[in-house]
DRENDO-1510 file (C-alpha; in Angstrom, 1 decimal, always signed):
<recs>
REC; n; res; u; v; w
REC; 1; MET; -16.2; -11.6; +22.7 .
REC; 2; LYS; -17.9; -8.6; +21.1 .
REC; 3; GLN; -16.9; -6.3; +23.9 .
REC; 4; ALA; -13.2; -7.3; +23.6 .
REC; 5; GLU; -13.3; -6.5; +19.8 .
REC; 6; GLU; -14.8; -3.1; +20.5 .
REC; 7; SER; -12.1; -2.2; +23.1 .
REC; 8; PHE; -9.5; -3.5; +20.6 .
REC; 9; TYR; -11.0; -1.3; +17.9 .
REC; 10; SER; -11.1; +1.8; +20.2 .
REC; 11; SER; -7.5; +1.3; +21.2 .
REC; 12; PHE; -6.5; +1.1; +17.5 .
REC; 13; ILE; -8.3; +4.4; +16.9 .
REC; 14; ALA; -6.7; +6.0; +19.9 .
REC; 15; ASN; -3.3; +4.8; +18.7 .
REC; 16; VAL; -3.9; +6.3; +15.3 .
REC; 17; VAL; -4.9; +9.7; +16.7 .
REC; 18; LEU; -1.9; +9.8; +19.1 .
REC; 19; ASN; +0.6; +8.8; +16.4 .
REC; 20; ALA; -0.9; +11.4; +14.0 .
REC; 21; PHE; -0.5; +14.1; +16.6 .
REC; 22; SER; +3.0; +12.9; +17.5 .
REC; 23; SER; +4.1; +12.7; +13.9 .
REC; 24; TYR; +3.0; +16.2; +13.2 .
REC; 25; THR; +4.8; +17.4; +16.4 .
REC; 26; ALA; +8.0; +15.5; +15.6 .
REC; 27; ILE; +8.1; +16.9; +12.0 .
REC; 28; MET; +7.4; +20.5; +13.0 .
REC; 29; LEU; +9.7; +20.7; +16.1 .
REC; 30; ASN; +12.6; +18.8; +14.6 .
REC; 31; SER; +12.4; +21.0; +11.5 .
REC; 32; VAL; +12.6; +24.1; +13.7 .
REC; 33; THR; +15.4; +22.4; +15.7 .
REC; 34; ILE; +17.4; +21.7; +12.5 .
REC; 35; TYR; +17.0; +25.2; +11.3 .
REC; 36; ALA; +18.0; +26.7; +14.7 .
REC; 37; ILE; +21.1; +24.5; +15.0 .
REC; 38; ARG; +22.2; +25.4; +11.5 .
REC; 39; ARG; +21.8; +29.1; +12.2 .
REC; 40; THR; +23.6; +29.1; +15.6 .
REC; 41; SER; +27.2; +30.0; +15.2 .
REC; 42; SER; +28.1; +29.8; +18.9 .
REC; 43; LEU; +27.8; +26.0; +19.1 .
REC; 44; PRO; +31.1; +24.1; +18.7 .
REC; 45; LYS; +31.2; +22.4; +15.3 .
REC; 46; PRO; +31.4; +18.8; +16.7 .
REC; 47; LEU; +28.4; +19.3; +19.0 .
REC; 48; LYS; +26.5; +20.9; +16.1 .
REC; 49; THR; +27.2; +17.9; +13.9 .
REC; 50; LEU; +26.0; +15.5; +16.6 .
REC; 51; LEU; +22.9; +17.5; +17.4 .
REC; 52; LEU; +21.9; +17.6; +13.7 .
REC; 53; SER; +22.4; +13.9; +13.5 .
REC; 54; VAL; +19.9; +13.3; +16.3 .
REC; 55; ALA; +17.4; +15.9; +15.0 .
REC; 56; VAL; +17.5; +14.3; +11.5 .
REC; 57; ALA; +16.9; +10.8; +13.0 .
REC; 58; ASP; +13.9; +12.1; +15.0 .
REC; 59; LEU; +12.6; +13.9; +11.9 .
REC; 60; GLY; +12.8; +10.5; +10.1 .
REC; 61; VAL; +10.6; +9.0; +12.8 .
REC; 62; GLY; +8.0; +11.7; +12.2 .
REC; 63; LEU; +8.2; +11.4; +8.4 .
REC; 64; LEU; +8.4; +7.7; +8.0 .
REC; 65; VAL; +7.8; +5.5; +11.0 .
REC; 66; GLN; +4.8; +7.1; +12.5 .
REC; 67; PRO; +2.9; +7.5; +9.2 .
REC; 68; PHE; +3.8; +3.9; +8.5 .
REC; 69; ILE; +2.3; +2.7; +11.7 .
REC; 70; ILE; -0.8; +4.8; +11.1 .
REC; 71; ALA; -1.3; +3.2; +7.7 .
REC; 72; LEU; -0.8; -0.3; +9.1 .
REC; 73; LEU; -3.3; +0.3; +11.9 .
REC; 74; ILE; -5.9; +1.7; +9.4 .
REC; 75; LYS; -5.4; -1.2; +7.1 .
REC; 76; LEU; -5.9; -3.6; +10.0 .
REC; 77; LEU; -9.0; -1.8; +11.1 .
REC; 78; GLN; -10.5; -1.8; +7.6 .
REC; 79; GLN; -9.7; -5.4; +6.5 .
REC; 80; ASN; -9.2; -7.2; +9.8 .
REC; 81; THR; -6.6; -9.5; +8.3 .
REC; 82; THR; -2.9; -10.1; +8.8 .
REC; 83; LEU; -0.4; -8.0; +7.0 .
REC; 84; PRO; +2.0; -9.2; +4.3 .
REC; 85; TYR; +5.5; -10.3; +5.2 .
REC; 86; SER; +7.1; -7.6; +3.0 .
REC; 87; THR; +5.1; -4.8; +4.8 .
REC; 88; LEU; +6.1; -6.1; +8.2 .
REC; 89; THR; +9.7; -6.3; +7.0 .
REC; 90; ALA; +9.7; -2.7; +5.7 .
REC; 91; PHE; +8.1; -1.4; +8.9 .
REC; 92; SER; +10.5; -3.3; +11.1 .
REC; 93; PHE; +13.5; -2.0; +9.1 .
REC; 94; PHE; +12.5; +1.7; +9.4 .
REC; 95; GLN; +11.5; +1.4; +13.0 .
REC; 96; CYS; +14.8; -0.2; +14.0 .
REC; 97; LEU; +16.9; +2.1; +11.8 .
REC; 98; PHE; +15.5; +5.3; +13.4 .
REC; 99; PHE; +15.5; +3.8; +16.9 .
REC; 100; TYR; +19.2; +3.0; +16.7 .
REC; 101; ALA; +20.0; +6.3; +15.0 .
REC; 102; SER; +18.4; +8.2; +17.9 .
REC; 103; PHE; +19.8; +6.0; +20.6 .
REC; 104; PHE; +23.4; +6.1; +19.3 .
REC; 105; GLY; +23.1; +9.8; +18.6 .
REC; 106; VAL; +22.1; +10.5; +22.2 .
REC; 107; VAL; +24.9; +8.2; +23.5 .
REC; 108; VAL; +27.5; +10.1; +21.4 .
REC; 109; ILE; +26.2; +13.5; +22.6 .
REC; 110; ILE; +26.3; +12.3; +26.2 .
REC; 111; THR; +29.9; +11.1; +25.7 .
REC; 112; ASP; +30.8; +14.4; +24.0 .
REC; 113; ARG; +29.4; +16.5; +26.9 .
REC; 114; TYR; +31.2; +14.3; +29.5 .
REC; 115; LEU; +34.5; +14.7; +27.6 .
REC; 116; SER; +34.0; +18.5; +27.5 .
REC; 117; ILE; +33.6; +18.6; +31.3 .
REC; 118; HIS; +36.2; +16.0; +32.1 .
REC; 119; LEU; +38.9; +17.2; +29.7 .
REC; 120; HIS; +38.1; +20.9; +30.0 .
REC; 121; LEU; +41.1; +22.6; +28.4 .
REC; 122; ARG; +42.2; +19.7; +26.2 .
REC; 123; TYR; +38.7; +19.1; +24.8 .
REC; 124; GLN; +39.1; +21.3; +21.8 .
REC; 125; GLU; +42.4; +19.7; +20.7 .
REC; 126; LEU; +41.1; +16.1; +21.2 .
REC; 127; VAL; +37.5; +16.5; +19.9 .
REC; 128; THR; +37.6; +17.9; +16.4 .
REC; 129; HIS; +35.0; +18.1; +13.8 .
REC; 130; LYS; +36.7; +15.5; +11.7 .
REC; 131; ARG; +36.7; +13.1; +14.6 .
REC; 132; ALA; +33.1; +13.8; +15.4 .
REC; 133; VAL; +32.1; +13.0; +11.8 .
REC; 134; ALA; +34.2; +9.8; +12.0 .
REC; 135; VAL; +32.4; +8.7; +15.1 .
REC; 136; ALA; +29.1; +9.5; +13.6 .
REC; 137; VAL; +29.9; +7.5; +10.5 .
REC; 138; ILE; +31.1; +4.5; +12.6 .
REC; 139; PHE; +27.9; +4.6; +14.6 .
REC; 140; LYS; +25.8; +4.8; +11.4 .
REC; 141; CYS; +27.5; +1.7; +10.2 .
REC; 142; MET; +26.8; +0.0; +13.5 .
REC; 143; GLN; +23.2; +1.2; +13.3 .
REC; 144; VAL; +22.7; -0.3; +9.8 .
REC; 145; LYS; +24.3; -3.6; +10.9 .
REC; 146; LEU; +22.1; -3.8; +14.0 .
REC; 147; THR; +19.0; -2.8; +12.0 .
REC; 148; LEU; +19.5; -5.6; +9.5 .
REC; 149; ARG; +20.1; -8.1; +12.2 .
REC; 150; SER; +17.3; -7.2; +14.7 .
REC; 151; GLY; +14.8; -6.1; +12.0 .
REC; 152; SER; +14.8; -9.6; +10.4 .
REC; 153; ASN; +14.6; -11.2; +13.8 .
REC; 154; ALA; +11.6; -9.1; +14.7 .
REC; 155; VAL; +9.7; -9.9; +11.5 .
REC; 156; LEU; +10.5; -13.6; +11.9 .
REC; 157; HIS; +9.1; -13.5; +15.4 .
REC; 158; MET; +6.0; -11.6; +14.2 .
REC; 159; SER; +5.4; -14.1; +11.4 .
REC; 160; ARG; +5.9; -17.1; +13.8 .
REC; 161; THR; +3.4; -15.6; +16.3 .
REC; 162; LYS; +0.8; -15.0; +13.6 .
REC; 163; SER; +1.2; -18.6; +12.2 .
REC; 164; HIS; +1.1; -20.0; +15.8 .
REC; 165; ASN; -2.1; -18.1; +16.5 .
REC; 166; ARG; -3.7; -19.4; +13.3 .
REC; 167; THR; -2.9; -23.0; +14.3 .
REC; 168; LEU; -4.5; -22.4; +17.7 .
REC; 169; GLY; -7.6; -20.9; +16.0 .
REC; 170; ARG; -6.9; -17.3; +17.2 .
REC; 171; THR; -7.0; -14.3; +14.8 .
</recs>
């Protein structure tokens, strides 16, 4: 039993170190990416908007989600207790929010690039900046709806698992 706890402890430490490194990398590289995209005038405006959307979402992961998981892991290492429901809810909300933002952003960029190849000459008249912003707003609304829906389900599952483990005598 003692050996299992020590390997669990070392995996938490490794996870904290990797998340700290990834967080720093995500913050620095996405900041540079945002700066470069804003300074580049040769990119089409719709593509620029979509790329900025994904870069900001990934910056949010580095600024909020990864430091949040680091704090949660450190708290679990120090106190060896379960986390409050409100903390799990907040973490689940931010994690789902930025996951959906990145996922939908990449899907929209892939669709945009496909349309630019497939439509070729008609691309500029069909894909305008106004339409790109409209699509981005629609996907942000879908993202928030899915986040609220899946975030509450994930927290409910986590709390059920914790209570089930307590009734079985596990920690």
